[in-house]
N, C-alpha and C positions, 0 to 999 in steps of 0.2 A: 552409726556402729561402724567399727573396722571394715574396710574394704581391701581385699587383698588381690596385688597385681603380680602376674608370675613373669620373672625375667630370670632364665637359666645362666648360671654364670659361667664363663668358658676361660677365667683367668689360670695363670699358672700357678704353681703350688706357691703357697703364702710363705713357705720357709725357704725359698729363691728368691724371694721380692720383698723389698724395703717399702715402707708406706710412704707415699707421695704427699707433697702439700696441696691441700684443696684451696686454690687462690681465692675463689671469688667471698671466700667468709673468711679470710684471714689465714692464721697458722693453725687450723683445724686439719687434721690428716682424715683422709677418706676410709677409715677405718672397716675392713671387711669383718664384723663381729656377729658370731651366733649365739642369740639370746635362747639358752637352755631353760624352759619354764613350762610349768605345768598346765597354765591356762593364759591363752592369748590375751585376756583382757587384762591381765597383772602387770603387763610389760607396754600395753599400746601407748601409753604417754611417754613412756622411755623411749620407745621406738620412733614414736612421732618428733621428739626432741632433738634425735640422733640426725633424722633426716633434714632436721631444719638447717644442720649445721654441715651436711654434706657426705654424713657418713653412709655406710652401706650395710646396713642391719639385715641380718636374716633370723626368722624364727624357726626353731625347733621343739616340738612337743611331743611328750608320748602318747598322746590320743589321736593325732592328725587332726583331719577337718573337724571331728567331733569337738576339737577345743574352740573352735570358730563359734560355737552355740551363742546365741544373744539371751537366752533366757535366763533372767535374773536369779530366780528362785533356785534354778538348777545349780548355777555358777554358786549361789550362796551355801547350798547344800553341799557343795563340794568341798568348799572351803571350811564350813564349820564341823566337818567329820574330821577329828584327830587322825593324823597319821598312824599306822601300824607300824612299830619299830620292827617288828618281827619280818616283816615285807622290806627292811630297808635294803639287805643286800640284793635282793632280787630286784629292786628298783634300780640300783648301782648296775647291775648287769644289762638291765634293758636300756638304761642310757647309754651304756658303751657300745651297744649293737645299733643304737641309734646313730651314735657319732660314726661308726663304721660305715655304716650303710649309707649315709648322707655324705660322705666324705668331708666332714667337718675341717680336716690336717689339710687337706687339697684346696679347698675354697675359702678358708678364712684364716686371719692371723689371730684371732684371739675368741676363745669360749667365755661368754659371760654366764655364770651359772647360777640359776634364782632357786636352786633347792640342794639342800646336802648331797643327794643322790647324785645330781648331775654334776656338782663339783668334784666329787670323789670319782666318778666315772671318766672325766676328763683328766684329772690328774693321773691315774693309773693309765690311761692312753700317752702320757707325755705330752699332751696340749698345754699352751698358755693360758691359764686360767685366773679370771676375775669372778671371786665369790660374793654374791649378793646376799648378806644375811638380815633379815629381818627378825627372826626369832629361831632360838636355839632347839638344836633338835631334841633334846631331853624335855624340852617345854611343849613339844607339841602331841605328846600323848600323854596327858595326865594319869592315866590308868595303868600305865609300864612299872613294873617293879624296878626298883631301885639297881638292882645289878645291870638290868638291860639298859637303863638310860645311862648308867655310867659307862657302860662299853660304849654306846652311840656317842658320848660326851667326847670319849677317848679317840674315837674314829673321826669325829669333826673336828678335834684339836688337829689331828694328822692333815684335814683337808685345809685348816687355815694356816698351818705351817708353810703348806707346799705350794698355796695360792701365789700367784705372782702380785695380787692387789686384793684388798678387801674392801666391799662398797657396804656402808652403813647409811642409816637415816636418821639417827639422832647422835646426838653428843655423849648420851648416857650409854649407848650400844658401842661407841668408839671405846668408851672408858673401860667397858666389859671386855673388849677385844685386847685390848694392851693389857688388863689384867691377865688374860690368859696367856700373855706370853708372846703377842703379836708387836713387831716394832712398830713404833707410832707412825713413821713415814710410810708404812704399807697399808694404813687404814685411811680411807677416805668417805667423809661424811657427805652425801648427795641427798639434798630434798627432793621430792617428787615436784615434777614441773606441773603447772597450770597454766590454762589458757582464759583469755578474757571471756566474760559471761555476759551476757545480754540483758539479764534480769535488772531493773532498776527499782527504785521506791515506788515509781508509779504502777507496779506491778500489783503492789501489795493488796489493794482491794479486790482486785480478781482471783489472786491467789487464796484469800481468804473466803470468797464465794465459793470458790473450787473445793475448799476444805469442810464448806457448810460452817464456817466460824464467822461470817459477816457481822455477827450479832456482837463482836468486839471491837467493831469500829463504829456502832451504830450512835454512839455517845461520843461527840467530840473531846479529844484530849486525852483519850486513853491509849496506854503505852503498852504493846506487847513485848514480852521478854520470852524468848525460848531458851529452854533448858531440854538436855537429853538424859532419860532415866534408862538405867541398865540394871541388868541382873548381876549378883557377884559371881566371879569367876572361882572355878576350882584351883586350889593350890596344886602347884608343880611339885614333881618330884623331891625337889631341893627343899621345898617346904616354905618358898617365899612366894608372896602374893605381889601382884603387880600393881602398886599402887605408890603414888608420890606421897600423899597424906588422904587421910579419910575424908570423903566428902558425902556424905550420906543425904538420902531424901529427907530426912528430919530437918537436918542442917539448912537444907534448901528452904523448905516451906517455913522454918523459922525465921529465915532471913527475909522471905515476903511478908510475913506477917509484921515484923519490924519495920519493913520498908514502908509497909501501908501506913503506919501511923505517922511517917514524913510527908507520904505522896499517896493519895487515895487512887492515881490515874493508874497504878501498875496493876496488870494482869498477866498470868503465866500461861504460856502455851508449851505444854510438856510432851515431847516425844517419848513414846514407851512402846514396849513390847507388848502384844495384846494380852498375855498372861500377867500383866502387873497393872491393868486398870483398875480392878476393883481394890487392890491393897494401896494403890494411891489415892484413889477417892476416899478411901477410909480414912488413911492417915491426913488427908488435908481436912477433913470434917473434924478430927479430933483438935487442930488447930485453928478452927472456926476460919478457915480461909479457902471453904471450898468453891463457894462461889465467884472467887477470885481466879480461878484454875480452870482452863481448857486443857483436855487430852486429846492426842492424836496419835497416830500408830506410826511405825518406822517407816512403813512404805510412802507414808506424805510426807518426809522429813524435808526433801528439796522445796515442796510449794512452804511448809512452815516457815523454812529460814526465810524465804522471799517475803512470808507474810509479815514477819516480825520486825522490830525496830532495832531491839538489843539481843544478843546472842551470848550465852554464858558458856565459855569455851571447854569447862572441864565435865564431861560426862559424872552423872551421880548415880549412887548405887542404892538400890532398894534395902541393902545391907548394910555393914559398918565398914567395908572395904571397897573400894574402887577396882571395876574391871580394868580390862586391856581394849575396850573398845576406842576407835580412833577419834580423837577429837573432832568435834564438829566445827572448830575454830576458822580451820582453814576454807571450809565451803562459804561460812558466814564472811570470810574477808573477803573472798573473791565475789561475793554478791554487794560489796560494801556496806557491810552491817557493823553497828557499833559492838565490839567485844570484850566482854568481861571477863578476866582471866587470872586463875590464882598465879602467884609468881612461884611456879616451879620449872623444873627442868624441861619437861615436855613443853611447855609453852614458852619458855626462851628459846627453843630450838625453831619455834614458829617465828618468833619476831624478836631476835636479841634485845634490841633497842626498846622494844615494846611500842613499836609504830602500829598504830591500828586496835592497840589493846588498853585498857584501863586495869592495871593490876588490883587484886585483893588480896590480903593476907592470907596464906595456907593454913597460918597456927591454928588448930583445933580450937583453943581459947578465945582468939579473937575473929575467926572466920565469920561467924556468922553476924556480929556486929559490922564487921567492914565491909560485907558482901551488901548488906542491907543499905547501909549510908551511901554505897556507890550506886546502888539501884535507884534508890531515890534522887540522887543527883543528877545520873542521866537521864532519868525520867521528866526532870525539870527543865533540863538545857539541851532543846532540840537542836539549836546551831551546834553544840558541840557532839552532838550524838552524829550528826552529818559531817563534821569536819572530820572527827575519830574514823568513821566508816571509810570515807573518802580516802584518807591518808592510809589507813590498813590496805586498800584495795590497790593503791598506787604501788605501795610497798610490795606487796605480794606478787604483783604482776612484774615488776623490776627483779625480785630477787630469786623468781621461779618460772622467768619465761623460758619457753621450749629452747630458744637459742643459748641462754647462759647456761641451762642445765646439760644441754649439747655439749658445750664446752667444758664444763666440768669433767664431763666423762671423758673427753680428748685427755684431760691431765692426768685421768686414772688409767687409761689404756697406753698412753706414754710411758709412764712408769712400769705397768706390767710387763709391756713390749721388751722395756730395757731390761727386766728381770726375768725374762722367759727361759724357761728350763733348757737345758742342753741334751735333755734325753730323747729317744726317738719317738716320734709319734706315728701313727699308722699311714703309710703311704700307700700310694697305687690304689686306691678306690676309687670307684667310677660313679658314685651317687652325685647328685645335684642338689643343692640347696636352693631354697626359693625365697626370696627376698620379698617383702611386702610394703605396703604404703598405706597407713591410715590416713582415711579422710574424714573431717568432720561434717 
């Protein structure tokens, strides 16, 4: 878990000081950057990546020490609750007060805002802002009325236009930024960093035993395939669903039924919310594959990935439209698993050249047949599975290593600093920011 160490900055105002070159890691500047975020865990890996390359990141949260809680269920509940747009401007005022009280303009060169409210507050104070966008503000509260959603979209457009740089985490999000009028050169796609994982194939039996699933390996030659099942997400105010292509539970189980005709060694391990267990079991019985399916809960997802030999990248929905849940493909690649992935934009973001992935068609007319054929192929070819998993693991560690991601943020910050606003920011504050160091 993250460990915080305190060190009070006594540097002069960042507006009177140009960044130096950090010689030991190449041409990376030791940026003094404030990460304004709701939860420390949301930026822990990014802060760690920046520390790798010699930057001096600070953390600023609205909840102070409470943001350091390690209770996963508490954090999940905090994230799952949609934001109240009615509190939006109050949040902006709170962030502005945080910036003023902690002396961000005095101690830092940049503010890296991880929310709309933090970005708007920093812009209003004349700070140099990097706005990190993962989800549009009007999509964060599906129950908001259309007028309120439109008004906040307008406000976010102002924040986008006035930020010195925009950070997104997918090419689709970058395209959306450009479609909203942001200059392409101001939008940077930066993936999340990953660190090496110590889980190996030798751990699979122990993980199965921990899950109570050791019966899956009792018979030699059985191949465990993991997939994640989710609930359908609500529509946003714009009426759009977050889906690349429909990939529903019926399609997944039909693929299993067809694959079993080619290779009877396949067994499915489905990770699912507890509320869906009965419905999944019912659908599996209707297709006569219930004895080939084992279901486990979301809390055991990491163990399930470690136990599986093949992982299907895309979450599948209990209904007809796929939700916005994050793909489990990244976690599978980190653990060196062979990954079956629909050839869509999200998975191309993960591995543009397909290293570590075996594609199947996302087209609804051919998806079931194509997925089934590739399942059977992977189940028959253990050497190919192993090579695919090792290749993907090597690629993901190279492409998303902390040092590589840290250098990508250096490019972002150089661009933002070159475009910094000329307006006056708050001066003369006496607060002190506390930089933190994350240790594994």
